[in-house]
PDB file of N, CA, C and O in Angstrom:
ATOM      1  N   MET A   1     -25.899  15.225 -28.816  1.00  0.00           N
ATOM      2  CA  MET A   1     -24.911  14.505 -27.724  1.00  0.00           C
ATOM      3  C   MET A   1     -24.609  15.439 -26.449  1.00  0.00           C
ATOM      4  O   MET A   1     -24.369  14.891 -25.373  1.00  0.00           O
ATOM      5  N   LEU A   2     -24.615  16.559 -26.532  1.00  0.00           N
ATOM      6  CA  LEU A   2     -24.213  17.274 -25.307  1.00  0.00           C
ATOM      7  C   LEU A   2     -25.542  17.062 -24.320  1.00  0.00           C
ATOM      8  O   LEU A   2     -25.346  16.851 -23.124  1.00  0.00           O
ATOM      9  N   GLN A   3     -26.696  17.114 -24.773  1.00  0.00           N
ATOM     10  CA  GLN A   3     -27.789  17.006 -23.782  1.00  0.00           C
ATOM     11  C   GLN A   3     -27.731  15.529 -23.039  1.00  0.00           C
ATOM     12  O   GLN A   3     -28.205  15.408 -21.909  1.00  0.00           O
ATOM     13  N   HIS A   4     -27.177  14.506 -23.674  1.00  0.00           N
ATOM     14  CA  HIS A   4     -26.936  13.180 -22.929  1.00  0.00           C
ATOM     15  C   HIS A   4     -25.834  13.085 -21.849  1.00  0.00           C
ATOM     16  O   HIS A   4     -25.742  12.138 -21.067  1.00  0.00           O
ATOM     17  N   LEU A   5     -24.969  14.203 -21.879  1.00  0.00           N
ATOM     18  CA  LEU A   5     -23.997  14.078 -21.068  1.00  0.00           C
ATOM     19  C   LEU A   5     -24.281  14.004 -19.535  1.00  0.00           C
ATOM     20  O   LEU A   5     -23.612  13.272 -18.806  1.00  0.00           O
ATOM     21  N   PRO A   6     -25.301  14.790 -19.071  1.00  0.00           N
ATOM     22  CA  PRO A   6     -25.528  14.675 -17.527  1.00  0.00           C
ATOM     23  C   PRO A   6     -26.215  13.330 -17.274  1.00  0.00           C
ATOM     24  O   PRO A   6     -26.253  12.894 -16.123  1.00  0.00           O
ATOM     25  N   ASP A   7     -26.735  12.682 -18.242  1.00  0.00           N
ATOM     26  CA  ASP A   7     -27.294  11.305 -18.034  1.00  0.00           C
ATOM     27  C   ASP A   7     -26.174  10.082 -17.946  1.00  0.00           C
ATOM     28  O   ASP A   7     -26.126   9.047 -17.281  1.00  0.00           O
ATOM     29  N   MET A   8     -25.404  10.615 -18.810  1.00  0.00           N
ATOM     30  CA  MET A   8     -24.174   9.510 -18.905  1.00  0.00           C
ATOM     31  C   MET A   8     -23.202   9.778 -17.652  1.00  0.00           C
ATOM     32  O   MET A   8     -22.737   8.766 -17.128  1.00  0.00           O
ATOM     33  N   LEU A   9     -22.897  10.825 -17.195  1.00  0.00           N
ATOM     34  CA  LEU A   9     -22.117  11.082 -15.994  1.00  0.00           C
ATOM     35  C   LEU A   9     -22.869  10.530 -14.705  1.00  0.00           C
ATOM     36  O   LEU A   9     -22.206   9.974 -13.830  1.00  0.00           O
ATOM     37  N   LEU A  10     -24.124  10.664 -14.589  1.00  0.00           N
ATOM     38  CA  LEU A  10     -24.753  10.004 -13.479  1.00  0.00           C
ATOM     39  C   LEU A  10     -24.889   8.861 -13.540  1.00  0.00           C
ATOM     40  O   LEU A  10     -25.026   8.248 -12.481  1.00  0.00           O
ATOM     41  N   CYS A  11     -24.900   8.170 -14.756  1.00  0.00           N
ATOM     42  CA  CYS A  11     -25.088   6.488 -14.702  1.00  0.00           C
ATOM     43  C   CYS A  11     -23.588   5.950 -14.456  1.00  0.00           C
ATOM     44  O   CYS A  11     -23.428   4.842 -13.945  1.00  0.00           O
ATOM     45  N   GLY A  12     -22.464   6.773 -14.839  1.00  0.00           N
ATOM     46  CA  GLY A  12     -21.190   6.347 -14.353  1.00  0.00           C
ATOM     47  C   GLY A  12     -21.065   6.498 -12.624  1.00  0.00           C
ATOM     48  O   GLY A  12     -20.700   5.591 -11.876  1.00  0.00           O
ATOM     49  N   PHE A  13     -21.352   7.488 -12.328  1.00  0.00           N
ATOM     50  CA  PHE A  13     -21.411   7.617 -10.724  1.00  0.00           C
ATOM     51  C   PHE A  13     -22.225   6.586 -10.165  1.00  0.00           C
ATOM     52  O   PHE A  13     -21.659   6.036  -9.219  1.00  0.00           O
ATOM     53  N   VAL A  14     -23.442   6.103 -10.444  1.00  0.00           N
ATOM     54  CA  VAL A  14     -24.215   5.115  -9.862  1.00  0.00           C
ATOM     55  C   VAL A  14     -23.464   3.849 -10.197  1.00  0.00           C
ATOM     56  O   VAL A  14     -23.351   3.007  -9.307  1.00  0.00           O
ATOM     57  N   ILE A  15     -22.951   3.631 -11.361  1.00  0.00           N
ATOM     58  CA  ILE A  15     -22.136   2.273 -11.543  1.00  0.00           C
ATOM     59  C   ILE A  15     -20.984   2.297 -10.708  1.00  0.00           C
ATOM     60  O   ILE A  15     -20.766   1.192 -10.210  1.00  0.00           O
ATOM     61  N   CYS A  16     -20.089   3.277 -10.353  1.00  0.00           N
ATOM     62  CA  CYS A  16     -19.032   3.221  -9.402  1.00  0.00           C
ATOM     63  C   CYS A  16     -19.453   2.769  -8.215  1.00  0.00           C
ATOM     64  O   CYS A  16     -18.888   1.842  -7.636  1.00  0.00           O
ATOM     65  N   PHE A  17     -20.808   3.582  -7.603  1.00  0.00           N
ATOM     66  CA  PHE A  17     -21.165   3.192  -6.263  1.00  0.00           C
ATOM     67  C   PHE A  17     -21.676   1.944  -6.068  1.00  0.00           C
ATOM     68  O   PHE A  17     -21.571   1.478  -4.934  1.00  0.00           O
ATOM     69  N   VAL A  18     -22.295   1.189  -7.059  1.00  0.00           N
ATOM     70  CA  VAL A  18     -22.441  -0.159  -7.177  1.00  0.00           C
ATOM     71  C   VAL A  18     -21.094  -1.069  -6.738  1.00  0.00           C
ATOM     72  O   VAL A  18     -20.997  -1.845  -5.787  1.00  0.00           O
ATOM     73  N   ILE A  19     -20.235  -0.765  -7.602  1.00  0.00           N
ATOM     74  CA  ILE A  19     -19.130  -1.531  -7.517  1.00  0.00           C
ATOM     75  C   ILE A  19     -18.432  -1.372  -6.306  1.00  0.00           C
ATOM     76  O   ILE A  19     -17.776  -2.336  -5.911  1.00  0.00           O
ATOM     77  N   LEU A  20     -18.450  -0.246  -5.586  1.00  0.00           N
ATOM     78  CA  LEU A  20     -18.047   0.227  -4.323  1.00  0.00           C
ATOM     79  C   LEU A  20     -18.869  -0.663  -3.212  1.00  0.00           C
ATOM     80  O   LEU A  20     -18.322  -1.281  -2.298  1.00  0.00           O
ATOM     81  N   TRP A  21     -20.096  -0.620  -3.425  1.00  0.00           N
ATOM     82  CA  TRP A  21     -21.045  -1.589  -2.620  1.00  0.00           C
ATOM     83  C   TRP A  21     -20.701  -3.058  -2.519  1.00  0.00           C
ATOM     84  O   TRP A  21     -20.691  -3.724  -1.484  1.00  0.00           O
ATOM     85  N   VAL A  22     -20.420  -3.470  -3.752  1.00  0.00           N
ATOM     86  CA  VAL A  22     -20.082  -5.085  -4.198  1.00  0.00           C
ATOM     87  C   VAL A  22     -18.687  -5.223  -3.224  1.00  0.00           C
ATOM     88  O   VAL A  22     -18.650  -6.094  -2.355  1.00  0.00           O
ATOM     89  N   TRP A  23     -17.733  -4.444  -3.406  1.00  0.00           N
ATOM     90  CA  TRP A  23     -16.399  -4.515  -2.784  1.00  0.00           C
ATOM     91  C   TRP A  23     -16.737  -4.403  -1.155  1.00  0.00           C
ATOM     92  O   TRP A  23     -16.022  -4.923  -0.299  1.00  0.00           O
ATOM     93  N   LEU A  24     -17.623  -3.843  -0.944  1.00  0.00           N
ATOM     94  CA  LEU A  24     -17.651  -3.622   0.681  1.00  0.00           C
ATOM     95  C   LEU A  24     -18.306  -4.791   0.996  1.00  0.00           C
ATOM     96  O   LEU A  24     -17.869  -5.361   1.996  1.00  0.00           O
ATOM     97  N   LEU A  25     -19.322  -5.362   0.369  1.00  0.00           N
ATOM     98  CA  LEU A  25     -19.955  -6.635   0.879  1.00  0.00           C
ATOM     99  C   LEU A  25     -18.853  -7.637   0.860  1.00  0.00           C
ATOM    100  O   LEU A  25     -18.572  -8.206   1.915  1.00  0.00           O
ATOM    101  N   ALA A  26     -18.214  -7.905  -0.209  1.00  0.00           N
ATOM    102  CA  ALA A  26     -17.279  -8.915  -0.331  1.00  0.00           C
ATOM    103  C   ALA A  26     -16.236  -8.817   0.773  1.00  0.00           C
ATOM    104  O   ALA A  26     -15.908  -9.875   1.311  1.00  0.00           O
ATOM    105  N   ILE A  27     -15.773  -7.883   1.108  1.00  0.00           N
ATOM    106  CA  ILE A  27     -14.822  -8.018   2.204  1.00  0.00           C
ATOM    107  C   ILE A  27     -15.501  -7.844   3.424  1.00  0.00           C
ATOM    108  O   ILE A  27     -14.800  -8.012   4.422  1.00  0.00           O
ATOM    109  N   THR A  28     -16.709  -7.545   3.610  1.00  0.00           N
ATOM    110  CA  THR A  28     -17.511  -7.737   4.926  1.00  0.00           C
ATOM    111  C   THR A  28     -17.772  -9.121   4.993  1.00  0.00           C
ATOM    112  O   THR A  28     -17.283  -9.669   5.981  1.00  0.00           O
ATOM    113  N   LEU A  29     -18.433  -9.867   4.188  1.00  0.00           N
ATOM    114  CA  LEU A  29     -19.049 -11.149   4.118  1.00  0.00           C
ATOM    115  C   LEU A  29     -17.926 -12.089   3.975  1.00  0.00           C
ATOM    116  O   LEU A  29     -18.004 -13.072   4.712  1.00  0.00           O
ATOM    117  N   ALA A  30     -16.844 -12.018   3.160  1.00  0.00           N
ATOM    118  CA  ALA A  30     -16.095 -13.046   2.540  1.00  0.00           C
ATOM    119  C   ALA A  30     -14.523 -12.433   2.955  1.00  0.00           C
ATOM    120  O   ALA A  30     -13.589 -12.753   2.218  1.00  0.00           O
ATOM    121  N   GLY A  31     -14.339 -11.816   3.788  1.00  0.00           N
ATOM    122  CA  GLY A  31     -13.094 -11.038   4.079  1.00  0.00           C
ATOM    123  C   GLY A  31     -12.132 -12.061   4.199  1.00  0.00           C
ATOM    124  O   GLY A  31     -11.127 -12.007   3.489  1.00  0.00           O
ATOM    125  N   ASP A  32     -12.307 -13.053   5.053  1.00  0.00           N
ATOM    126  CA  ASP A  32     -11.377 -14.107   5.621  1.00  0.00           C
ATOM    127  C   ASP A  32     -10.700 -14.711   4.304  1.00  0.00           C
ATOM    128  O   ASP A  32      -9.518 -14.781   3.965  1.00  0.00           O
ATOM    129  N   TRP A  33     -11.854 -15.110   3.703  1.00  0.00           N
ATOM    130  CA  TRP A  33     -11.499 -15.863   2.440  1.00  0.00           C
ATOM    131  C   TRP A  33     -10.631 -15.323   1.469  1.00  0.00           C
ATOM    132  O   TRP A  33      -9.661 -15.894   0.970  1.00  0.00           O
ATOM    133  N   ILE A  34     -11.108 -14.011   1.196  1.00  0.00           N
ATOM    134  CA  ILE A  34     -10.157 -13.172   0.127  1.00  0.00           C
ATOM    135  C   ILE A  34      -8.854 -12.997   0.826  1.00  0.00           C
ATOM    136  O   ILE A  34      -7.847 -12.984   0.118  1.00  0.00           O
ATOM    137  N   TYR A  35      -8.710 -12.839   2.296  1.00  0.00           N
ATOM    138  CA  TYR A  35      -7.247 -12.550   2.902  1.00  0.00           C
ATOM    139  C   TYR A  35      -6.802 -13.868   2.454  1.00  0.00           C
ATOM    140  O   TYR A  35      -5.830 -13.807   1.702  1.00  0.00           O
ATOM    141  N   GLN A  36      -7.169 -14.851   2.663  1.00  0.00           N
ATOM    142  CA  GLN A  36      -6.534 -16.124   2.527  1.00  0.00           C
ATOM    143  C   GLN A  36      -5.749 -16.171   1.022  1.00  0.00           C
ATOM    144  O   GLN A  36      -4.574 -16.500   0.854  1.00  0.00           O
ATOM    145  N   ILE A  37      -6.527 -15.833   0.174  1.00  0.00           N
ATOM    146  CA  ILE A  37      -6.002 -15.957  -1.346  1.00  0.00           C
ATOM    147  C   ILE A  37      -5.157 -14.943  -1.596  1.00  0.00           C
ATOM    148  O   ILE A  37      -4.346 -15.118  -2.505  1.00  0.00           O
ATOM    149  N   HIS A  38      -5.149 -13.794  -0.934  1.00  0.00           N
ATOM    150  CA  HIS A  38      -4.108 -12.608  -1.075  1.00  0.00           C
ATOM    151  C   HIS A  38      -2.851 -13.187  -0.436  1.00  0.00           C
ATOM    152  O   HIS A  38      -1.773 -13.051  -1.014  1.00  0.00           O
ATOM    153  N   CYS A  39      -2.932 -13.778   0.642  1.00  0.00           N
ATOM    154  CA  CYS A  39      -1.803 -14.313   1.340  1.00  0.00           C
ATOM    155  C   CYS A  39      -0.997 -15.370   0.824  1.00  0.00           C
ATOM    156  O   CYS A  39       0.081 -15.748   1.282  1.00  0.00           O
ATOM    157  N   ARG A  40      -1.667 -15.859  -0.264  1.00  0.00           N
ATOM    158  CA  ARG A  40      -0.906 -16.912  -1.158  1.00  0.00           C
ATOM    159  C   ARG A  40       0.078 -16.309  -1.982  1.00  0.00           C
ATOM    160  O   ARG A  40       1.044 -16.968  -2.370  1.00  0.00           O
ATOM    161  N   PHE A  41      -0.096 -14.976  -2.321  1.00  0.00           N
ATOM    162  CA  PHE A  41       0.840 -14.307  -3.425  1.00  0.00           C
ATOM    163  C   PHE A  41       1.694 -13.095  -2.476  1.00  0.00           C
ATOM    164  O   PHE A  41       2.903 -12.879  -2.570  1.00  0.00           O
ATOM    165  N   PHE A  42       0.845 -12.462  -1.658  1.00  0.00           N
ATOM    166  CA  PHE A  42       1.764 -11.553  -0.739  1.00  0.00           C
ATOM    167  C   PHE A  42       1.987 -11.849   0.553  1.00  0.00           C
ATOM    168  O   PHE A  42       1.309 -12.749   1.049  1.00  0.00           O
ATOM    169  N   ARG A  43       2.824 -11.265   1.236  1.00  0.00           N
ATOM    170  CA  ARG A  43       3.141 -11.359   2.726  1.00  0.00           C
ATOM    171  C   ARG A  43       2.362 -10.241   3.260  1.00  0.00           C
ATOM    172  O   ARG A  43       2.859  -9.118   3.174  1.00  0.00           O
ATOM    173  N   LEU A  44       1.126 -10.399   3.840  1.00  0.00           N
ATOM    174  CA  LEU A  44       0.308  -9.371   4.287  1.00  0.00           C
ATOM    175  C   LEU A  44      -0.153  -9.776   5.726  1.00  0.00           C
ATOM    176  O   LEU A  44      -0.508 -10.938   5.924  1.00  0.00           O
ATOM    177  N   SER A  45      -0.159  -8.855   6.733  1.00  0.00           N
ATOM    178  CA  SER A  45      -0.830  -8.881   7.819  1.00  0.00           C
ATOM    179  C   SER A  45      -2.276  -8.637   7.723  1.00  0.00           C
ATOM    180  O   SER A  45      -2.622  -7.913   6.789  1.00  0.00           O
ATOM    181  N   ARG A  46      -3.260  -9.130   8.557  1.00  0.00           N
ATOM    182  CA  ARG A  46      -4.639  -8.713   8.240  1.00  0.00           C
ATOM    183  C   ARG A  46      -4.721  -7.264   8.419  1.00  0.00           C
ATOM    184  O   ARG A  46      -5.510  -6.654   7.699  1.00  0.00           O
ATOM    185  N   GLU A  47      -3.928  -6.541   9.388  1.00  0.00           N
ATOM    186  CA  GLU A  47      -4.218  -5.147   9.374  1.00  0.00           C
ATOM    187  C   GLU A  47      -3.796  -4.402   8.054  1.00  0.00           C
ATOM    188  O   GLU A  47      -4.416  -3.396   7.708  1.00  0.00           O
ATOM    189  N   GLN A  48      -2.615  -4.951   7.227  1.00  0.00           N
ATOM    190  CA  GLN A  48      -2.244  -4.195   6.276  1.00  0.00           C
ATOM    191  C   GLN A  48      -3.224  -4.524   5.112  1.00  0.00           C
ATOM    192  O   GLN A  48      -3.448  -3.732   4.197  1.00  0.00           O
ATOM    193  N   PHE A  49      -3.860  -5.912   5.235  1.00  0.00           N
ATOM    194  CA  PHE A  49      -4.826  -6.168   4.241  1.00  0.00           C
ATOM    195  C   PHE A  49      -6.039  -5.451   4.214  1.00  0.00           C
ATOM    196  O   PHE A  49      -6.581  -5.140   3.153  1.00  0.00           O
ATOM    197  N   ASP A  50      -6.572  -5.127   5.511  1.00  0.00           N
ATOM    198  CA  ASP A  50      -7.793  -4.329   5.730  1.00  0.00           C
ATOM    199  C   ASP A  50      -7.360  -2.714   5.481  1.00  0.00           C
ATOM    200  O   ASP A  50      -8.203  -1.917   5.070  1.00  0.00           O
ATOM    201  N   LEU A  51      -6.238  -2.383   5.712  1.00  0.00           N
ATOM    202  CA  LEU A  51      -5.827  -0.836   5.290  1.00  0.00           C
ATOM    203  C   LEU A  51      -5.794  -0.699   3.711  1.00  0.00           C
ATOM    204  O   LEU A  51      -6.368   0.169   3.053  1.00  0.00           O
ATOM    205  N   ILE A  52      -5.160  -1.531   3.332  1.00  0.00           N
ATOM    206  CA  ILE A  52      -5.054  -1.468   1.631  1.00  0.00           C
ATOM    207  C   ILE A  52      -6.499  -1.530   1.142  1.00  0.00           C
ATOM    208  O   ILE A  52      -6.678  -0.729   0.224  1.00  0.00           O
ATOM    209  N   HIS A  53      -7.507  -2.182   1.446  1.00  0.00           N
ATOM    210  CA  HIS A  53      -8.884  -2.279   0.847  1.00  0.00           C
ATOM    211  C   HIS A  53      -9.538  -0.752   1.546  1.00  0.00           C
ATOM    212  O   HIS A  53     -10.157   0.013   0.806  1.00  0.00           O
ATOM    213  N   TYR A  54      -9.392  -0.520   2.567  1.00  0.00           N
ATOM    214  CA  TYR A  54      -9.908   0.728   3.216  1.00  0.00           C
ATOM    215  C   TYR A  54      -9.514   1.866   2.331  1.00  0.00           C
ATOM    216  O   TYR A  54     -10.301   2.527   1.655  1.00  0.00           O
ATOM    217  N   CYS A  55      -8.103   2.046   2.405  1.00  0.00           N
ATOM    218  CA  CYS A  55      -7.770   3.021   1.267  1.00  0.00           C
ATOM    219  C   CYS A  55      -8.084   2.941   0.018  1.00  0.00           C
ATOM    220  O   CYS A  55      -8.139   3.985  -0.632  1.00  0.00           O
ATOM    221  N   GLY A  56      -8.308   1.931  -0.480  1.00  0.00           N
ATOM    222  CA  GLY A  56      -8.605   1.721  -1.918  1.00  0.00           C
ATOM    223  C   GLY A  56     -10.001   2.149  -2.141  1.00  0.00           C
ATOM    224  O   GLY A  56     -10.347   2.702  -3.185  1.00  0.00           O
ATOM    225  N   MET A  57     -10.844   1.880  -1.111  1.00  0.00           N
ATOM    226  CA  MET A  57     -12.226   2.076  -1.362  1.00  0.00           C
ATOM    227  C   MET A  57     -12.410   3.769  -1.314  1.00  0.00           C
ATOM    228  O   MET A  57     -13.150   4.383  -2.081  1.00  0.00           O
ATOM    229  N   GLY A  58     -11.550   4.409  -0.212  1.00  0.00           N
ATOM    230  CA  GLY A  58     -11.649   5.623  -0.315  1.00  0.00           C
ATOM    231  C   GLY A  58     -11.069   6.434  -1.506  1.00  0.00           C
ATOM    232  O   GLY A  58     -11.517   7.495  -1.942  1.00  0.00           O
ATOM    233  N   LEU A  59      -9.964   5.726  -1.963  1.00  0.00           N
ATOM    234  CA  LEU A  59      -9.492   6.407  -3.356  1.00  0.00           C
ATOM    235  C   LEU A  59     -10.463   6.383  -4.645  1.00  0.00           C
ATOM    236  O   LEU A  59     -10.539   7.155  -5.601  1.00  0.00           O
ATOM    237  N   PHE A  60     -11.183   5.203  -4.316  1.00  0.00           N
ATOM    238  CA  PHE A  60     -12.102   4.970  -5.604  1.00  0.00           C
ATOM    239  C   PHE A  60     -13.392   5.913  -5.592  1.00  0.00           C
ATOM    240  O   PHE A  60     -13.958   6.401  -6.571  1.00  0.00           O
ATOM    241  N   LYS A  61     -13.727   6.052  -4.193  1.00  0.00           N
ATOM    242  CA  LYS A  61     -14.758   6.964  -4.054  1.00  0.00           C
ATOM    243  C   LYS A  61     -14.568   8.416  -4.406  1.00  0.00           C
ATOM    244  O   LYS A  61     -15.419   9.134  -4.931  1.00  0.00           O
ATOM    245  N   MET A  62     -13.166   8.812  -4.001  1.00  0.00           N
ATOM    246  CA  MET A  62     -12.820  10.357  -4.493  1.00  0.00           C
ATOM    247  C   MET A  62     -12.730  10.167  -5.789  1.00  0.00           C
ATOM    248  O   MET A  62     -13.360  11.041  -6.385  1.00  0.00           O
ATOM    249  N   VAL A  63     -12.187   9.356  -6.538  1.00  0.00           N
ATOM    250  CA  VAL A  63     -12.266   9.364  -7.989  1.00  0.00           C
ATOM    251  C   VAL A  63     -13.472   9.456  -8.818  1.00  0.00           C
ATOM    252  O   VAL A  63     -13.518  10.025  -9.909  1.00  0.00           O
ATOM    253  N   ALA A  64     -14.711   8.700  -8.075  1.00  0.00           N
ATOM    254  CA  ALA A  64     -15.972   8.451  -8.576  1.00  0.00           C
ATOM    255  C   ALA A  64     -16.421  10.050  -8.388  1.00  0.00           C
ATOM    256  O   ALA A  64     -16.921  10.603  -9.368  1.00  0.00           O
ATOM    257  N   PHE A  65     -16.297  10.613  -7.464  1.00  0.00           N
ATOM    258  CA  PHE A  65     -16.787  11.982  -7.177  1.00  0.00           C
ATOM    259  C   PHE A  65     -16.286  13.323  -8.190  1.00  0.00           C
ATOM    260  O   PHE A  65     -16.965  14.250  -8.632  1.00  0.00           O
ATOM    261  N   LEU A  66     -14.621  12.975  -8.381  1.00  0.00           N
ATOM    262  CA  LEU A  66     -14.106  14.018  -9.261  1.00  0.00           C
ATOM    263  C   LEU A  66     -14.432  13.660 -10.667  1.00  0.00           C
ATOM    264  O   LEU A  66     -14.740  14.540 -11.470  1.00  0.00           O
ATOM    265  N   LEU A  67     -14.376  12.397 -11.001  1.00  0.00           N
ATOM    266  CA  LEU A  67     -14.837  12.241 -12.542  1.00  0.00           C
ATOM    267  C   LEU A  67     -16.160  11.972 -12.981  1.00  0.00           C
ATOM    268  O   LEU A  67     -16.435  11.841 -14.174  1.00  0.00           O
ATOM    269  N   PHE A  68     -17.134  11.869 -11.903  1.00  0.00           N
ATOM    270  CA  PHE A  68     -18.637  11.917 -12.476  1.00  0.00           C
ATOM    271  C   PHE A  68     -19.543  12.850 -11.727  1.00  0.00           C
ATOM    272  O   PHE A  68     -20.398  13.484 -12.344  1.00  0.00           O
ATOM    273  N   LEU A  69     -19.393  12.973 -10.372  1.00  0.00           N
ATOM    274  CA  LEU A  69     -20.179  13.846  -9.741  1.00  0.00           C
ATOM    275  C   LEU A  69     -20.145  15.177  -9.851  1.00  0.00           C
ATOM    276  O   LEU A  69     -21.181  15.827  -9.707  1.00  0.00           O
ATOM    277  N   VAL A  70     -18.835  15.829 -10.149  1.00  0.00           N
ATOM    278  CA  VAL A  70     -18.474  17.012 -10.068  1.00  0.00           C
ATOM    279  C   VAL A  70     -18.777  17.613 -11.490  1.00  0.00           C
ATOM    280  O   VAL A  70     -19.334  18.699 -11.651  1.00  0.00           O
ATOM    281  N   PRO A  71     -18.337  16.762 -12.533  1.00  0.00           N
ATOM    282  CA  PRO A  71     -18.885  17.261 -13.914  1.00  0.00           C
ATOM    283  C   PRO A  71     -20.323  17.132 -14.055  1.00  0.00           C
ATOM    284  O   PRO A  71     -20.863  18.044 -14.681  1.00  0.00           O
ATOM    285  N   TRP A  72     -21.118  16.131 -13.580  1.00  0.00           N
ATOM    286  CA  TRP A  72     -22.545  16.220 -13.526  1.00  0.00           C
ATOM    287  C   TRP A  72     -22.969  17.410 -13.034  1.00  0.00           C
ATOM    288  O   TRP A  72     -23.902  17.953 -13.626  1.00  0.00           O
ATOM    289  N   LEU A  73     -22.433  18.007 -11.963  1.00  0.00           N
ATOM    290  CA  LEU A  73     -23.168  19.177 -11.141  1.00  0.00           C
ATOM    291  C   LEU A  73     -22.747  20.165 -12.444  1.00  0.00           C
ATOM    292  O   LEU A  73     -23.602  20.782 -13.080  1.00  0.00           O
ATOM    293  N   ALA A  74     -21.742  20.206 -12.655  1.00  0.00           N
ATOM    294  CA  ALA A  74     -21.150  21.320 -13.674  1.00  0.00           C
ATOM    295  C   ALA A  74     -22.120  21.570 -14.958  1.00  0.00           C
ATOM    296  O   ALA A  74     -22.354  22.691 -15.410  1.00  0.00           O
ATOM    297  N   THR A  75     -22.682  20.273 -15.511  1.00  0.00           N
ATOM    298  CA  THR A  75     -23.310  20.194 -16.732  1.00  0.00           C
ATOM    299  C   THR A  75     -24.623  20.558 -16.361  1.00  0.00           C
ATOM    300  O   THR A  75     -25.348  21.080 -17.208  1.00  0.00           O
ATOM    301  N   LEU A  76     -25.057  20.341 -15.134  1.00  0.00           N
ATOM    302  CA  LEU A  76     -26.624  20.875 -14.865  1.00  0.00           C
ATOM    303  C   LEU A  76     -26.589  22.473 -14.621  1.00  0.00           C
ATOM    304  O   LEU A  76     -27.590  23.166 -14.805  1.00  0.00           O
ATOM    305  N   ILE A  77     -25.582  22.897 -14.272  1.00  0.00           N
ATOM    306  CA  ILE A  77     -25.593  24.347 -14.038  1.00  0.00           C
ATOM    307  C   ILE A  77     -25.279  25.066 -15.513  1.00  0.00           C
ATOM    308  O   ILE A  77     -25.707  26.197 -15.741  1.00  0.00           O
ATOM    309  N   VAL A  78     -24.586  24.407 -16.383  1.00  0.00           N
ATOM    310  CA  VAL A  78     -24.194  24.877 -17.742  1.00  0.00           C
ATOM    311  C   VAL A  78     -25.408  24.738 -18.792  1.00  0.00           C
ATOM    312  O   VAL A  78     -25.821  25.660 -19.495  1.00  0.00           O
ATOM    313  N   ILE A  79     -25.932  23.350 -18.772  1.00  0.00           N
ATOM    314  CA  ILE A  79     -26.833  23.191 -19.826  1.00  0.00           C
ATOM    315  C   ILE A  79     -28.271  23.470 -19.276  1.00  0.00           C
ATOM    316  O   ILE A  79     -29.244  23.392 -20.025  1.00  0.00           O
TER     317      ILE A  79
END
């Protein structure tokens, strides 16, 4: 089980970055449409909407690094 841990961590890291790329493409290509949907539920300016997604992507990336990449590097050193 322990010998498979680096592979699982790397796979999780790759999956996180695929999700991040899909998120970026969605906001880039269909940002106006997504903004209109969110405006039905929340009162947001376009700047607030962009800031929320920009900060969310940054937080998501930091979590991916801390939960998957750093432990993956540690397992490579230990195992």
